[in-house]
C-alpha positions in Angstrom: 27.0 -46.9 69.9 25.4 -45.9 66.6 25.0 -42.2 66.1 24.6 -42.2 62.3 21.0 -40.9 62.7 22.5 -37.5 63.5 24.6 -37.4 60.4 21.6 -37.5 58.0 21.4 -34.5 55.7 19.8 -31.4 57.2 17.0 -31.7 54.7 16.0 -34.9 56.6 15.8 -33.1 60.0 12.2 -34.2 60.5 13.2 -37.8 60.2 16.1 -37.3 62.5 13.8 -35.7 65.1 11.4 -38.7 64.9 14.3 -41.0 65.3 15.4 -39.4 68.5 12.3 -40.4 70.4 13.2 -43.0 73.0 16.9 -41.9 73.2 18.2 -41.1 76.6 20.0 -38.1 78.1 22.1 -38.4 81.2 23.5 -35.5 83.3 23.8 -34.5 86.9 22.8 -37.9 88.3 19.6 -38.0 86.2 18.7 -40.0 83.2 15.7 -39.0 80.9 14.0 -40.9 78.1 13.0 -38.4 75.4 9.2 -38.4 74.7 8.8 -35.2 72.7 11.0 -33.3 70.2 10.8 -30.6 67.6 12.8 -30.3 64.3 14.3 -27.0 63.0 15.8 -26.7 59.6 18.5 -24.5 58.0 19.1 -21.3 56.1 16.1 -20.1 54.1 14.1 -23.3 54.7 12.4 -22.8 58.1 11.2 -19.3 59.3 10.9 -20.7 62.8 14.5 -21.7 63.0 17.2 -19.6 64.6 19.4 -20.3 61.5 16.8 -19.2 58.9 18.5 -15.9 58.1 22.1 -17.3 58.2 24.9 -17.9 60.5 25.4 -15.7 63.6 27.6 -16.0 66.7 24.6 -17.3 68.6 23.4 -20.0 66.1 26.8 -21.0 64.6 26.8 -24.3 66.6 23.7 -25.3 64.5 26.0 -25.5 61.4 27.8 -28.6 62.8 29.3 -30.9 63.5 26.3 -33.1 64.6 25.9 -34.2 68.1 26.6 -31.0 70.0 24.4 -29.1 72.4 22.9 -25.8 71.3 21.6 -24.2 74.5 19.8 -20.9 74.4 17.9 -18.6 76.9 14.2 -17.7 76.3 11.9 -15.2 78.0 14.8 -14.1 80.1 14.3 -17.1 82.4 14.5 -20.5 80.7 17.2 -22.6 79.1 16.4 -24.9 76.2 18.5 -27.8 74.9 18.9 -28.8 71.3 21.0 -31.4 69.6 22.7 -30.4 66.4 22.2 -32.6 63.4 23.0 -32.8 59.7 26.3 -32.6 57.8 28.9 -30.0 58.8 28.0 -26.7 57.2 24.3 -27.5 57.0 22.3 -25.9 59.8 19.8 -28.1 61.6 18.8 -28.9 65.2 16.3 -30.8 67.3 14.7 -29.2 70.3 14.5 -31.6 73.2 11.0 -30.7 74.4 10.2 -33.3 77.1 11.1 -36.6 78.6 10.4 -39.1 81.4 12.9 -39.4 84.2 14.0 -43.1 84.3 16.8 -42.8 86.8 17.8 -40.2 89.4 14.3 -39.2 90.6 15.6 -37.8 93.8 18.1 -35.6 92.1 15.6 -34.4 89.5 13.0 -33.6 92.3 15.6 -31.7 94.3 16.0 -29.4 91.3 12.4 -29.2 90.3 10.6 -29.3 93.7 7.8 -31.6 94.9 6.0 -32.2 91.6 4.5 -35.3 90.1 6.9 -37.6 88.3 5.4 -36.8 84.9 6.1 -33.0 85.5 9.8 -33.4 86.2 10.9 -32.9 82.6 7.6 -32.0 80.9 8.6 -29.1 78.7 12.0 -27.9 77.5 12.8 -25.6 80.4 11.8 -28.2 83.0 13.9 -30.8 81.2 17.0 -28.5 81.4 16.4 -27.9 85.1 15.9 -31.6 85.9 19.3 -32.4 84.3 20.9 -29.4 86.0 22.0 -27.9 82.6 22.3 -24.2 81.7 24.1 -22.0 79.1 27.6 -23.2 80.2 26.9 -26.5 78.4 26.4 -24.7 75.0 28.6 -26.1 72.2 29.6 -29.2 74.2 29.5 -32.7 72.8 26.6 -35.0 73.6 28.4 -38.1 72.3 31.9 -38.6 73.6 31.6 -38.0 77.3 33.6 -34.7 77.3 30.5 -32.6 77.9 28.1 -32.6 80.9 25.3 -34.4 79.0 25.5 -37.8 77.3 23.0 -38.8 74.6 22.6 -42.6 74.0 20.4 -44.6 71.6 17.6 -46.7 73.0 18.2 -50.4 73.6 14.7 -51.0 72.0 13.6 -49.1 68.9 10.4 -47.1 69.3 7.4 -48.5 67.5 6.5 -46.2 64.6 2.8 -46.7 65.5 3.5 -45.0 68.8 4.7 -41.8 67.3 2.4 -38.8 66.7 3.2 -35.5 65.0 1.7 -32.0 64.9 2.5 -28.3 64.8 5.4 -27.0 66.9 4.7 -25.2 70.1 4.8 -21.4 70.4 6.7 -20.6 67.2 6.1 -17.2 65.7 6.4 -18.4 62.1 5.6 -21.6 60.1 2.9 -22.3 62.7 1.4 -25.3 61.0 4.5 -27.3 60.0 4.0 -30.7 61.7 7.6 -31.0 63.0 6.7 -31.7 66.6 6.9 -35.4 67.4 5.9 -37.2 70.6 5.1 -40.6 72.0 1.4 -41.4 72.2 -0.1 -41.9 75.7 3.0 -40.6 77.4 2.1 -38.3 80.3 5.4 -36.4 80.2 4.5 -34.9 76.8 3.9 -31.1 77.2 0.7 -29.3 76.3 0.4 -27.8 72.8 0.2 -24.0 72.7 0.2 -22.0 69.5 2.2 -18.8 69.5 0.1 -15.7 70.6 1.7 -12.4 69.7 1.8 -9.8 72.4 -0.5 -6.9 71.8 0.8 -3.5 72.4 -1.5 -1.3 74.5 -3.5 1.3 72.6 -2.2 4.8 72.7 -3.9 6.9 75.3 
């Protein structure tokens, strides 16, 4: 299988993210076709990226090699899955925002509950739950079968005319960078929400 897309320079992370649409993830008896992704660049380039201020223990997997899972916890309750990309030493990753379950509907529904098919992996947290993936999968390979998740290229390349782009969802910085990519007319794509900072209560 051809994974050269992931090895493109980190400066091309938006192109890499676009190219991941239509790829498939398989884990826990479920296979998901990616319908929505977001690109995040490296040090000093993208204020919304975890790697913007440099390498830390948490984000070190973003610095390569490509094709590994970066899994992090948000809001104290949700896991989010990212695929690392770029040349080793260059930080970049693509958030896997949403997908359509194409195999293993029963297994996905057992994890997600009695929801509509389009809701099974509609959003990054739901996608992780549908696949049965949590933080234990962090830093595992997506490419060689040694990790719990396998990423595979599509058998049919996605038509460029079917791809849309716009601002990323819920980021606290670089609000208007159009690095969210999704497939048009795909019901599994999540709803857009701009980040709304929490207001502190006024002093009494």
